[in-house]
C-alpha atoms as one frame of an Amber mdcrd trajectory, in Angstrom:
protein
-215.225 234.255-157.279-215.269 233.389-153.435-212.511 230.984-152.553-210.662
 229.903-148.854-206.718 230.745-149.077-204.213 231.388-146.379-202.474 234.713
-146.424-203.190 236.760-149.444-201.152 240.789-149.500-202.214 242.048-152.984
-199.834 243.084-155.714-196.957 245.191-155.202-198.361 248.180-157.304-200.557
 248.864-154.748-198.007 249.280-152.129-199.625 252.837-151.808-203.091 251.630
-151.011-205.450 251.729-148.488-207.073 248.530-146.488-209.409 248.882-144.116
-210.229 246.663-142.002-213.318 245.599-139.099-213.557 245.065-135.767-215.666
 243.299-134.175-216.147 240.173-135.842-213.594 240.504-137.844-209.986 240.944
-136.462-211.947 239.799-132.487-214.602 237.224-132.278-217.524 239.605-130.886
-218.923 243.201-130.180-216.844 243.932-128.215-218.389 247.193-126.379-221.783
 245.091-126.068-219.156 242.492-124.381-217.413 244.991-122.084-220.962 246.640
-121.024-222.340 243.058-120.056-219.819 242.685-117.843-219.183 246.450-116.361
-223.565 245.849-115.851-223.133 242.805-114.259-220.238 243.406-111.997-222.728
 246.949-110.507-226.078 244.897-109.797-228.129 248.549-108.679-226.987 249.761
-112.407-228.257 246.515-113.711-232.126 247.652-111.828-231.977 250.832-113.079
-231.026 248.886-116.813-234.307 247.051-116.270-236.130 250.613-114.955-235.823
 251.909-118.217-236.522 249.402-120.503-239.948 250.333-120.679-238.835 253.306
-122.257-235.885 251.839-124.295-238.015 248.728-125.937-240.820 251.545-128.297
-237.646 253.672-128.506-235.968 251.069-130.612-239.141 250.663-132.805-237.920
 254.302-134.012-234.745 253.972-133.584-232.513 250.577-131.860-229.676 253.127
-131.317-230.829 255.479-129.335-232.797 252.978-127.308-229.329 251.894-127.189
-228.060 255.290-125.732-230.670 255.465-123.298-229.721 251.876-121.668-226.234
 252.672-121.636-226.947 256.663-120.340-228.407 253.979-117.153-225.462 251.407
-116.714-222.615 254.352-116.041-225.051 257.380-114.790-222.681 258.661-111.712
-220.003 256.898-113.554-216.530 259.162-113.640-214.940 259.551-116.749-211.754
 258.784-115.755-212.816 255.450-114.163-215.361 253.807-117.316-211.701 254.647
-119.363-209.967 252.816-117.032-212.627 249.840-116.834-212.614 249.996-120.485
-208.687 249.718-120.546-208.326 246.865-118.451-210.928 244.946-120.285-209.441
 246.245-124.072-205.322 244.800-122.156-206.878 241.869-119.663-210.358 240.071
-122.023-209.898 241.238-125.393-206.879 239.987-126.084-208.572 236.283-125.642
-211.300 237.186-128.199-208.465 238.141-131.064-209.047 235.954-133.896-204.996
 235.526-135.394-205.495 234.242-138.309-206.769 237.998-139.482-204.117 239.292
-137.034-201.702 237.946-139.136-203.276 239.674-142.407-203.094 242.561-140.593
-199.546 242.454-140.397-198.991 241.421-143.723-200.757 243.995-145.423-198.902
 246.294-142.904-195.174 244.231-143.911-196.482 244.977-148.035-196.411 248.791
-147.587-199.973 249.616-147.922-201.829 252.129-145.649-203.779 249.879-142.813
-206.901 251.483-141.060-209.277 250.341-139.077-213.319 251.224-139.657-215.016
 249.689-136.419-218.649 250.401-134.677-216.912 249.332-131.216-214.671 252.081
-129.339-210.986 253.324-130.782-209.823 253.127-127.104-210.594 249.347-127.002
-208.824 249.117-130.358-205.464 250.575-129.415-205.795 248.316-126.557-206.103
 245.634-128.109-203.585 246.778-130.326-200.584 247.618-127.110-201.297 244.322
-125.749-200.946 242.221-128.787-197.264 244.641-129.496-198.259 246.554-132.497
-197.912 249.371-133.580-200.891 252.448-133.286-202.813 252.257-136.317-205.207
 254.965-137.931-208.744 254.308-136.334-212.590 255.746-136.908-214.789 254.264
-134.813-217.864 255.235-131.983-217.575 258.210-129.848-219.262 258.749-126.739
-220.315 261.701-124.795-221.425 262.704-121.197-224.877 263.423-120.164-227.234
 264.282-117.718-224.431 262.298-115.109-223.964 259.630-118.029-222.230 258.621
-120.826-224.425 258.283-124.365-223.472 257.672-127.670-222.144 260.762-130.486
-221.700 258.628-133.379-222.276 255.680-134.124-219.767 254.321-136.343-221.213
 251.816-138.120-222.628 251.517-141.862-222.739 254.715-144.353-220.907 256.499
-141.305-216.991 254.327-141.088-217.286 255.456-144.958-217.661 259.617-143.168
-215.780 259.168-140.446-213.083 258.048-142.857-213.362 260.813-144.798-213.131
 263.167-142.699-211.413 262.248-139.754-208.539 260.619-142.065-208.876 262.506
-145.433-209.726 258.429-147.099-211.908 258.778-149.653-210.849 255.753-151.547
-209.790 252.065-150.467-208.441 249.125-152.824-209.364 246.185-150.269-211.600
 245.489-147.376-211.683 242.927-144.617-215.354 242.978-142.654-217.587 239.626
-141.648-220.755 241.984-142.183-222.885 242.914-144.937-223.591 245.687-142.679
-220.103 247.415-144.325-221.540 246.807-147.985-220.532 250.830-148.753-217.548
 249.736-148.018-217.693 246.878-150.240-218.811 249.119-152.799-215.374 250.910
-153.409-213.214 248.001-152.971-211.434 245.508-155.067-210.048 243.055-152.950
-212.648 241.903-150.381-212.086 238.966-147.727-215.371 237.673-145.625-214.592
 236.817-142.267-216.358 233.074-141.729-219.608 235.352-143.387-222.815 233.844
-142.799-223.905 232.371-146.013-226.488 235.098-146.617-223.751 237.345-145.315
-221.615 235.687-148.512-224.999 235.202-151.212-225.563 239.174-150.620-221.636
 240.071-151.331-221.635 237.916-154.369-224.997 239.757-155.566-223.527 243.612
-155.248-220.362 242.609-156.539-219.393 242.893-160.449-217.033 240.470-162.194
-213.475 242.752-161.760-213.612 242.119-157.775-212.052 239.258-155.967-213.632
 238.745-153.550-212.440 235.500-150.714-213.588 233.828-147.963-210.879 233.532
-144.728-212.399 231.190-142.200-210.719 232.309-137.969-208.478 230.021-136.806
């Protein structure tokens, strides 16, 4: 059953349960790493030219694997960039820009889940460094995070792990030892692998299609609500 509601924390008997929050589109209103990359590239016209030069290679590659195509473009954007300077740019974005995209209503929910004694974790396709930076900017204690990881290759950065879909479930298990969870907050049906295992689901400003697909996915024992961003 779907409904709009304000803060609602699960019953006390679930105080030891795991609550999983998505990040992009949920705790923040956009794709944080993509937004960072656009800004990073725009300030470096030479890299923008290299990205355009790589497009004839990236577009056919995207037909087979869009993740590999994105990784190729990321390599072009970061070619010649030192690890230290790239990390510094990520941290600056997380502290100076990302707070402006924070969804206050969802952060209220996150704080309520923590106060209720639940184990709160964040599973995201973004970089954990960006998540940690935003939590720090909002003066929140660190939380366990699984997210995408990069590695250096041929003078730039490429994607090592893109933490989306089923990969979130795998990373939760491998990195945090989490195999079960009671509650999921997300804006996307791409998180259906998480949604299948949840008893309580909050969809954050979902599209009509996402809402309908989620309703078809779950059974009558699962509580579904819709929470609109402020």
